[in-house]
C-alpha positions in Angstrom: 9.7 -18.4 13.3 7.9 -17.2 16.4 9.5 -13.8 16.3 8.6 -13.5 12.6 4.9 -14.4 13.4 5.0 -11.8 16.2 6.2 -9.1 13.8 3.6 -10.1 11.2 0.8 -9.9 13.9 2.1 -6.4 14.9 1.9 -5.3 11.4 -1.6 -6.7 10.8 -2.9 -5.2 14.0 -1.2 -1.7 13.5 -1.3 -1.6 9.6 -2.8 1.9 9.6 -0.8 3.4 12.1 2.6 2.0 10.8 1.5 3.1 7.3 0.7 6.6 8.4 4.1 6.7 10.6 6.2 5.5 7.6 4.6 8.1 5.3 5.3 10.9 7.8 8.9 9.7 8.3 9.8 9.5 4.6 8.1 13.0 4.0 10.1 14.5 6.8 13.3 12.9 5.6 12.8 13.9 1.9 12.2 17.4 3.1 15.2 17.8 5.0 17.2 16.3 1.9 15.6 18.8 -0.2 16.4 21.8 2.1 19.9 20.8 2.6 21.2 19.4 -0.8 18.8 20.7 -3.6 17.5 24.1 -2.3 19.6 27.1 -2.9 18.0 30.5 -2.4 18.9 32.8 -5.2 19.0 35.8 -2.9 17.2 37.9 -5.6 14.5 40.4 -5.1 12.9 38.9 -8.3 13.3 35.1 -7.6 13.3 34.7 -3.7 9.5 34.7 -3.3 8.5 32.3 -6.1 11.5 30.0 -5.6 10.7 29.7 -1.9 7.0 29.2 -2.5 7.6 26.6 -5.2 9.9 24.4 -2.8 7.3 24.9 0.0 4.1 24.3 -1.9 4.6 22.4 -5.1 6.1 19.1 -3.5 3.2 19.4 -1.0 0.7 19.5 -3.9 2.5 16.5 -5.5 2.3 14.6 -2.4 -1.5 15.3 -2.1 -2.2 14.1 -5.7 0.0 11.0 -5.0 -2.2 10.4 -1.9 -5.1 10.2 -3.9 -3.5 8.0 -6.5 -2.3 5.4 -3.8 -5.7 5.0 -2.2 -7.6 2.0 -3.2 -10.8 3.9 -2.3 -10.1 6.5 -5.1 -10.0 3.7 -7.7 -13.2 2.1 -6.3 -14.8 5.4 -6.9 -13.5 6.2 -10.6 -12.8 2.8 -12.1 -15.6 2.2 -14.8 -17.4 5.4 -13.7 -17.2 6.8 -17.2 -18.0 3.8 -19.2 -21.3 3.9 -21.0 -22.8 0.8 -19.4 -22.1 2.7 -16.0 -24.1 5.8 -16.9 -25.9 7.1 -13.9 -23.9 5.0 -11.5 -21.2 7.4 -10.7 -21.4 9.0 -7.3 -22.9 12.4 -7.1 -24.5 14.7 -4.7 -23.9 14.7 -0.9 -22.4 11.0 -0.9 -19.9 11.8 -3.5 -18.8 15.0 -1.8 -18.5 13.2 1.6 -16.4 10.5 0.0 -14.2 13.0 -1.7 -13.7 14.9 1.5 -12.7 11.7 3.4 -10.3 10.9 0.4 -8.7 14.4 0.7 -8.4 14.3 4.4 -6.4 11.1 4.2 -4.4 12.4 1.2 -3.5 15.5 3.0 -1.3 13.7 5.7 2.0 13.7 3.6 1.5 17.3 2.4 0.9 18.8 5.8 3.9 17.1 7.1 6.0 18.5 4.3 4.8 22.0 5.1 5.2 21.6 8.8 8.7 20.2 8.6 9.7 22.9 6.1 8.5 25.6 8.3 10.2 24.2 11.4 13.5 24.1 9.2 12.8 27.7 8.1 14.8 27.8 4.9 12.1 27.9 2.4 10.1 30.6 4.3 13.2 32.6 4.8 13.8 32.7 1.2 10.3 33.4 0.2 9.6 36.3 2.9 12.9 38.0 2.1 11.5 38.5 -1.4 8.3 39.9 -0.6 7.8 43.6 -0.8 5.0 43.5 1.9 7.2 41.7 4.4 10.2 44.1 3.6 7.9 47.1 4.4 6.8 45.7 7.8 10.3 44.1 8.8 12.4 47.1 7.7 10.3 49.8 9.6 12.7 51.9 11.6 15.9 50.2 10.3 18.6 51.4 7.8 17.3 53.0 4.6 18.9 50.3 2.5 17.1 47.5 4.5 14.5 46.8 1.8 17.2 46.4 -0.9 19.3 44.1 1.3 16.6 42.1 2.6 16.7 39.5 -0.3 20.4 39.0 0.6 19.7 38.1 4.2 19.2 34.1 3.6 22.6 34.0 1.9 24.4 36.0 4.7 25.3 38.8 2.3 23.5 41.7 4.0 26.1 44.6 4.6 24.3 46.1 7.4 24.3 44.0 10.6 20.8 45.1 11.9 19.4 43.9 8.4 21.3 40.6 8.6 19.7 40.1 12.0 16.4 39.9 10.5 17.1 36.5 9.6 16.7 35.3 13.2 13.1 36.9 13.0 12.2 35.2 9.8 13.4 31.9 11.2 11.1 32.4 14.2 8.2 33.3 12.3 8.8 30.1 10.2 9.0 28.1 13.2 6.0 29.5 15.1 3.8 29.0 11.9 5.2 25.3 11.8 4.1 24.6 15.4 0.7 26.3 14.9 0.2 24.1 11.9 1.2 20.9 13.8 -1.2 22.0 16.7 -4.1 22.8 14.4 -3.9 19.4 12.4 -3.7 17.4 15.7 -6.6 19.2 17.1 -8.6 18.8 13.9 -7.8 15.2 13.8 -8.6 14.6 17.3 -12.1 16.3 16.8 -12.9 14.4 13.8 -11.9 11.1 15.3 -13.9 11.7 18.4 -17.0 12.9 16.5 -16.9 9.9 14.1 -16.3 7.4 16.9 -19.1 9.2 19.0 -21.6 9.0 16.0 -20.7 5.2 15.3 -23.8 3.0 14.9 -21.9 0.0 16.0 -20.0 -0.7 19.3 -16.2 -0.7 19.8 -15.9 -4.5 19.9 -18.1 -4.9 16.9 -16.0 -2.7 15.0 -12.9 -4.8 15.9 -14.9 -8.0 14.7 -15.8 -6.1 11.6 -12.1 -5.6 10.8 -11.3 -9.1 11.5 -14.0 -10.2 9.1 -12.7 -8.1 6.3 -9.3 -9.3 6.9 -10.4 -12.9 6.6 -12.8 -12.2 3.7 -10.0 -10.6 1.5 -7.6 -13.4 2.3 -10.1 -16.0 1.3 -11.2 -14.1 -1.8 -7.6 -13.7 -2.9 -7.0 -17.5 -2.5 -10.2 -18.4 -4.2 -9.6 -16.0 -7.1 -6.0 -17.3 -7.6 -7.4 -20.8 -7.5 -10.1 -20.1 -9.9 -8.0 -18.1 -12.4 -5.2 -20.9 -12.3 -7.9 -23.6 -13.3 -9.4 -21.5 -15.8 -6.0 -20.7 -17.4 -4.9 -24.5 -17.3 -8.1 -25.4 -18.9 -7.8 -22.8 -21.7 -4.1 -23.7 -22.5 -4.9 -27.4 -22.5 -7.8 -26.9 -24.9 -5.7 -24.6 -27.2 -3.0 -27.5 -27.6 -5.4 -30.3 -27.7 -8.0 -28.6 -30.1 -10.8 -29.4 -27.9 -13.7 -27.4 -26.3 -13.2 -26.1 -22.6 -15.3 -27.1 -19.7 -17.7 -24.6 -18.5 -16.5 -22.4 -15.7 -18.8 -20.3 -13.6 -17.0 -17.0 -13.4 -18.7 -13.8 -12.2 -20.0 -11.5 -14.9 -18.9 -8.0 -15.5 -22.2 -6.8 -13.8 -21.4 -9.0 -10.7 -17.9 -7.7 -10.2 -19.1 -4.1 -10.6 -21.7 -4.8 -7.9 -19.0 -5.8 -5.4 -16.5 -3.1 -6.4 -18.5 0.0 -5.7 -18.2 2.0 -2.4 -19.8 0.7 0.8 -22.9 2.1 2.3 -24.3 1.4 5.8 -27.9 0.5 6.1 -29.1 -0.1 9.9 -31.9 -2.3 8.6 -29.6 -4.9 7.0 -26.3 -5.1 8.6 -23.6 -6.3 6.2 -19.9 -6.3 6.6 -19.0 -5.6 3.0 -20.4 -5.5 -0.4 -19.7 -9.1 -1.0 -21.5 -9.9 2.2 -24.5 -7.7 0.9 -24.2 -9.2 -2.6 -24.7 -12.9 -1.6 -27.5 -12.0 0.7 -29.6 -10.0 -1.8 -33.3 -11.0 -2.0 -33.3 -11.4 -5.7 -30.7 -12.2 -8.3 -31.6 -9.4 -10.4 -31.6 -7.0 -7.6 -28.9 -4.2 -7.5 -27.1 -3.6 -4.3 -25.4 -0.3 -5.3 -28.1 1.9 -3.6 -31.1 1.2 -1.5 -33.3 3.3 0.7 -31.7 4.1 3.9 -28.1 3.6 2.6 -25.7 6.2 4.2 -22.0 6.9 4.1 -20.6 6.6 7.5 -17.0 8.2 8.0 -15.8 5.5 10.4 -16.6 2.8 7.9 -14.1 4.2 5.4 -11.9 1.2 6.1 -14.3 -1.1 4.2 -13.4 0.5 0.8 -9.7 0.7 1.7 -9.3 -3.0 1.3 -8.7 -4.9 -1.7 -7.5 -8.4 -2.8 -3.9 -7.3 -2.5 -4.5 -5.5 0.9 -5.6 -6.3 4.4 -7.3 -3.8 6.8 -5.5 -2.8 10.0 -7.2 -3.5 13.5 
């Protein structure tokens, strides 16, 4: 039991890191399976370029869109946004662009991993580059006259001229160099973004830790209370259905109240709240909207507030 609790604590403390690590591992493994089992370069001057690019870029695009779909923050932004009653409440302007940029950056992890691993493997790049007329003109300079015609056959080891077949090593080297450059660029950009967002944080390191602990506890209690309330309401309705009686009155939050605590979080240095629920219960007037007030700003480092939900807990 103690070992299980230790594993659970490790998961809660490093939830984000473990999640990103798992996504990276699954993406890299999927790419290797595709490149060795599914991918078969046609070795045709007509098909090499589109075939290689499709395997290199289309799965990356699919993973990028999947990253959007699996983000709780995406659905906080879009759920109910187009409803007539929510007219004018959809996010727009600088705030909307900033949130979309953060969502895109998070969703880009898996596709960038796919492209980087694919470039390190080299199969997709070799196939695509061997079918490019521009690459053929540059690679075949000073080589056999039939080089341009035989270059598409290089990935299948079918080129008749040995010096043309040797170009496969050049293509693989180019692919791997591009792969390492992409990895280095991603790490540098991630380091810069993390450093800048931490540097501009309006709260201290320990308060940020406390904030995440609070969110974890709030979501656990919210889920427990919501389950309890829903169970009691369901029991009362079923009981009244069979007995033919009128149900007791239950105080359930209205549509407007649910919408208030389901929007995107904004930080206000004047009134420090740790979540939208915290902000809602401390509003000055019951009719007062908490969606947007003067001084509210979107802070990148507080993106974890919107990433939590009733069925998820934030990492520390």
